[in-house]
C-alpha positions in Angstrom: -24.5 -50.3 28.8 -23.0 -50.1 25.4 -24.8 -49.6 22.1 -23.4 -51.9 19.4 -24.6 -51.7 15.8 -24.1 -54.4 13.1 -24.6 -54.4 9.4 -24.0 -56.7 6.4 -26.2 -58.5 4.0 -26.9 -59.7 0.5 -25.8 -63.3 1.1 -25.7 -65.6 4.1 -21.9 -65.2 4.1 -22.4 -61.5 5.0 -24.6 -62.4 7.9 -23.7 -65.6 9.6 -20.4 -64.3 10.9 -22.3 -61.4 12.5 -24.5 -64.0 14.2 -21.4 -65.6 15.8 -20.2 -62.2 17.1 -23.6 -61.1 18.3 -24.1 -64.3 20.3 -20.5 -64.0 21.7 -21.1 -60.4 22.8 -24.6 -61.0 24.2 -23.4 -63.9 26.3 -20.7 -61.8 27.9 -22.5 -58.5 28.0 -26.3 -59.2 28.1 -27.2 -55.7 29.0 -25.7 -54.2 25.9 -28.1 -52.9 23.3 -27.5 -54.6 19.9 -29.0 -53.3 16.7 -28.7 -54.4 13.1 -29.2 -52.5 9.9 -29.9 -54.5 6.7 -32.1 -54.4 3.7 -35.9 -54.5 3.9 -36.3 -58.0 2.5 -32.8 -59.6 2.3 -31.7 -62.8 3.8 -30.2 -60.9 6.6 -33.7 -60.0 7.9 -34.6 -63.6 7.9 -31.5 -64.7 9.8 -31.3 -61.9 12.3 -35.0 -62.1 13.0 -34.3 -65.3 14.9 -32.3 -63.4 17.5 -35.0 -61.9 19.9 -32.5 -59.6 21.6 -31.5 -57.7 18.4 -33.5 -54.8 17.0 -33.6 -54.9 13.2 -33.8 -51.8 10.9 -34.3 -52.0 7.1 -32.9 -49.5 4.6 -33.0 -49.2 0.8 -30.1 -50.9 -0.9 -28.7 -50.9 -4.4 -26.0 -53.1 -6.0 -22.6 -51.5 -6.8 -21.6 -52.8 -10.1 -18.1 -52.6 -11.7 -19.6 -52.9 -15.2 -22.2 -51.0 -17.3 -25.8 -51.9 -16.8 -29.0 -50.0 -17.0 -29.8 -51.4 -13.6 -27.1 -49.0 -12.3 -29.4 -46.1 -13.0 -32.2 -47.6 -10.8 -29.7 -48.7 -8.1 -28.1 -45.2 -8.0 -31.4 -43.8 -6.6 -31.7 -46.8 -4.3 -28.2 -46.1 -2.9 -29.1 -42.4 -2.4 -32.2 -43.5 -0.5 -30.1 -46.0 1.5 -27.7 -43.2 2.5 -30.6 -41.1 3.8 -32.1 -44.1 5.6 -28.8 -45.0 7.2 -28.1 -41.5 8.3 -31.5 -41.3 10.0 -31.0 -44.7 11.7 -27.5 -43.9 13.0 -28.7 -40.5 14.2 -31.5 -42.2 16.2 -29.5 -45.2 17.5 -26.4 -43.3 18.5 -24.2 -46.5 18.5 -20.9 -46.6 20.3 -19.4 -48.8 17.6 -20.3 -50.3 14.3 -19.2 -53.7 13.0 -19.7 -54.2 9.2 -19.5 -57.6 7.6 -19.8 -56.1 4.1 -22.2 -56.4 1.2 -23.7 -53.5 -0.6 -26.2 -52.6 2.2 -23.3 -52.0 4.6 -21.7 -49.1 2.7 -24.3 -46.4 3.6 -24.2 -47.5 7.2 -20.4 -47.4 7.4 -20.4 -43.9 5.8 -23.1 -42.6 8.2 -21.1 -43.8 11.2 -17.8 -42.6 9.8 -19.3 -39.1 9.3 -20.3 -39.0 12.9 -16.9 -40.2 14.1 -18.3 -43.5 15.4 -15.6 -46.2 15.5 -16.1 -48.6 12.5 -14.7 -52.1 12.4 -15.0 -53.9 9.1 -14.3 -57.5 8.1 -13.1 -58.8 4.7 -13.7 -62.5 4.0 -11.8 -62.9 0.8 -8.1 -62.8 -0.1 -8.6 -59.6 -2.1 -11.0 -56.9 -0.8 -14.4 -56.5 -2.4 -15.8 -53.2 -3.7 -18.0 -52.6 -0.6 -15.0 -52.9 1.7 -12.8 -50.8 -0.5 -15.4 -48.0 -0.3 -15.9 -48.6 3.5 -12.2 -48.7 4.4 -12.0 -44.9 4.2 -14.2 -44.7 7.2 -13.0 -47.7 9.1 -10.9 -47.8 12.3 -9.6 -51.2 11.2 -10.4 -53.9 8.7 -10.2 -57.5 10.0 -9.2 -60.2 7.5 -9.8 -63.9 7.2 -6.6 -64.6 5.2 -3.2 -63.3 6.5 -2.2 -62.2 3.0 -5.1 -59.8 2.8 -3.6 -57.4 5.4 -1.3 -55.9 2.8 -4.2 -55.2 0.5 -6.0 -53.0 3.0 -5.1 -49.3 2.5 -3.8 -47.0 5.2 -2.3 -49.8 7.3 -5.7 -50.6 8.7 -5.6 -54.3 8.1 -5.6 -56.7 11.0 -5.5 -60.5 10.6 -8.1 -62.0 12.9 -9.5 -65.0 11.1 -13.3 -65.3 10.6 -16.1 -65.6 13.2 -17.3 -69.2 13.4 -20.8 -70.0 14.8 -20.4 -72.1 18.0 -23.7 -74.0 17.2 -22.0 -75.6 14.2 -20.0 -77.8 16.6 -23.1 -79.1 18.4 -24.6 -81.1 15.5 -26.2 -84.5 16.1 -25.4 -86.8 13.2 -27.8 -89.6 14.2 -30.6 -87.2 14.7 -30.0 -85.9 11.1 -29.8 -89.5 9.7 -33.1 -90.4 11.3 -35.0 -87.3 10.2 -33.7 -87.6 6.7 -34.5 -91.3 6.5 -31.0 -92.2 5.3 -29.5 -95.6 5.3 -25.8 -96.2 6.3 -24.3 -95.1 3.0 -21.7 -92.2 3.2 -23.3 -88.7 3.1 -22.5 -85.8 0.7 -23.6 -82.3 1.6 -24.1 -80.1 -1.5 -24.2 -76.3 -1.1 -24.3 -73.7 -3.8 -24.4 -70.7 -1.5 -27.4 -69.1 0.0 -28.9 -68.3 -3.4 -28.0 -71.6 -5.0 -26.0 -72.6 -8.0 -27.7 -73.7 -11.3 -24.4 -75.3 -12.5 -23.9 -77.3 -9.3 -27.6 -78.3 -9.1 -27.6 -79.5 -12.7 -24.4 -81.4 -12.4 -25.5 -83.2 -9.2 -29.0 -84.1 -10.6 -27.6 -85.3 -14.0 -25.5 -87.8 -12.1 -28.0 -88.5 -9.3 -28.7 -92.2 -9.9 -24.9 -93.0 -10.1 -24.3 -90.9 -7.0 -27.1 -92.3 -4.8 -26.1 -95.8 -5.6 -23.1 -95.1 -3.4 -23.9 -92.0 -1.3 -26.8 -90.3 0.5 -27.1 -86.6 -0.6 -28.3 -83.6 1.3 -28.7 -80.8 -1.3 -29.2 -77.2 -0.4 -30.1 -75.9 -3.8 -31.3 -72.3 -3.3 -34.6 -70.5 -3.3 -36.9 -71.5 -6.1 -34.5 -74.3 -7.3 -36.2 -77.4 -5.9 -36.8 -80.2 -8.5 -40.0 -82.1 -8.8 -38.8 -84.4 -11.5 -39.7 -88.1 -11.1 -36.6 -90.0 -10.1 -35.1 -87.0 -8.3 -37.7 -85.7 -5.8 -38.6 -89.3 -4.9 -35.1 -90.8 -4.6 -34.9 -92.0 -0.9 -31.1 -91.3 -0.8 -31.6 -87.7 -2.0 -33.0 -84.8 0.1 -33.3 -81.3 -1.3 -33.9 -78.0 0.5 -34.0 -74.4 -0.6 -32.1 -73.3 2.5 -31.7 -74.6 6.1 -30.9 -72.9 9.3 -31.6 -74.8 12.5 -30.8 -78.3 11.1 -27.5 -77.3 9.5 -25.3 -78.3 12.4 -26.8 -81.8 12.4 -26.4 -82.1 8.6 -22.8 -80.9 8.8 -22.1 -83.4 11.6 -23.6 -86.2 9.5 -21.8 -85.5 6.2 -18.5 -87.2 5.2 -17.6 -84.7 2.4 -19.0 -81.4 1.0 -19.5 -80.1 -2.5 -19.7 -76.3 -2.4 -19.0 -73.0 -4.0 -15.9 -71.3 -2.5 -17.3 -68.4 -0.4 -14.7 -67.6 2.2 -17.0 -67.8 5.3 -18.6 -71.1 4.3 -15.3 -72.8 3.5 -13.7 -71.6 6.7 -16.7 -73.1 8.6 -16.0 -76.4 6.8 -12.3 -76.1 7.7 -13.2 -75.6 11.4 -15.3 -78.7 11.3 -12.6 -80.7 9.4 -14.8 -81.5 6.5 -13.1 -82.4 3.2 -14.3 -80.2 0.3 -14.8 -80.3 -3.4 -14.9 -76.6 -4.3 -16.5 -75.3 -7.5 -15.8 -71.6 -7.4 -17.8 -69.0 -9.3 -16.2 -68.4 -12.7 -14.8 -65.1 -13.8 -17.8 -64.6 -16.0 -20.0 -64.3 -12.8 -17.6 -62.8 -10.3 -14.4 -60.8 -9.7 -12.5 -64.0 -9.2 -12.5 -64.0 -5.4 -13.9 -67.5 -5.1 -11.2 -68.8 -7.5 -8.5 -67.4 -5.2 -10.2 -68.8 -2.1 -10.5 -72.3 -3.7 -6.9 -72.4 -4.9 -5.6 -71.3 -1.5 -7.4 -74.2 0.1 -6.2 -76.6 -2.5 -2.6 -75.5 -2.0 -2.9 -76.1 1.7 -4.3 -79.6 1.2 -7.8 -78.8 2.5 -9.8 -79.3 -0.7 -10.0 -80.5 -4.3 -11.1 -77.9 -6.9 -13.2 -78.4 -10.0 -13.7 -75.4 -12.3 -17.3 -74.9 -13.4 -16.2 -74.8 -17.0 -14.8 -78.3 -16.7 -17.8 -79.9 -15.1 -19.0 -83.0 -17.0 -20.7 -86.1 -15.7 -17.4 -87.9 -15.6 -15.3 -85.1 -14.1 -17.8 -84.6 -11.3 -18.0 -88.3 -10.4 -14.2 -88.6 -10.5 -13.6 -85.6 -8.3 -16.2 -86.8 -5.7 -14.7 -90.3 -5.7 -11.2 -88.9 -5.3 -12.2 -86.7 -2.5 -14.1 -89.4 -0.6 -11.3 -92.0 -1.1 -8.7 -89.5 0.2 -10.8 -87.9 2.9 -8.6 -88.8 5.8 -5.6 -87.0 4.2 -7.7 -83.8 3.8 -9.0 -84.1 7.4 -5.4 -84.6 8.7 -4.2 -81.5 6.9 -7.1 -79.5 8.4 -6.2 -80.7 11.9 -2.8 -79.1 11.4 -4.3 -75.7 10.5 -4.8 -74.8 14.2 -7.5 -72.4 15.5 -9.0 -70.4 12.7 -11.9 -69.0 14.8 -11.7 -65.2 15.0 -14.8 -64.7 17.1 -13.1 -63.8 20.3 -10.4 -61.7 18.7 -12.9 -59.6 16.8 -15.3 -59.3 19.8 -12.3 -58.0 21.8 -11.7 -55.3 19.1 -15.3 -54.3 19.3 -15.2 -53.9 23.1 -11.9 -52.0 22.9 -13.4 -49.6 20.4 -16.3 -48.9 22.8 -13.8 -48.1 25.7 
């Protein structure tokens, strides 16, 4: 029996690939002991809590910022506490291997395992490595990458192109079940996702154009925690359904939708690619990110998988035009995605984990 430890959190993109790997490993090696270290109240606790065979451990976590902020002072002490928490957990768990999907909560866990000479496998979703993985790579045995071009960005020759883990349940969606539960008619369906925490810019753009959009489409809107609208004409529109976040129904909603409007987080857009869903990507701007989503979106645009609309260029007209263009040309995008081949890295990464144990 092996002891496998996972970590990663902060957003759903740092957790859902872990779910794919955990389910793959548990199916093949049900006697293995699987544990997960995340933050005390992050989204990772909510998602991993649905896996009854995984033991979850919470630690303190602080954000690692590249810019000056007084919050850095508070988070410095949270990070120190997190390092102590992680050291204690790793000492008690004695894992044979750690897999880290990134996020700030993962850094103390990677460091604790590295100090104890426990094999560490990390995964980088974006084209350029984020700060958490840059710090973690020092302790990593290898760093798996979603994009082939990322391998050269990983120091020490540790980069390995694997693709990203894709959850198998996403391929089991029932579109008619979703249409019935949502009460939709036979109009085409748009799925709108602003990431696990939602996007005020995307939410506002969709709702400003809602009457024009719902005259032609049904809309499933995953708008983020605390971002539901109760405005008359929005909440009561029969062609519009809004949710803070969905988990179990997501495969059905993905199966039902014709096109997707989304941020450009690497894990999400690769799941859409695996499902051959045409995308309108609205990446986080440089004012709110290090630019990773812009690179992700442009890569998908160049490969013919998506259209891109910069957040700074969103107007009622540009959004409607981009959605209409995407829908009208959806077959071309789907055909391009068919040619992409197998992008699922689940088995490749699970093999690396098992080999690290041996």
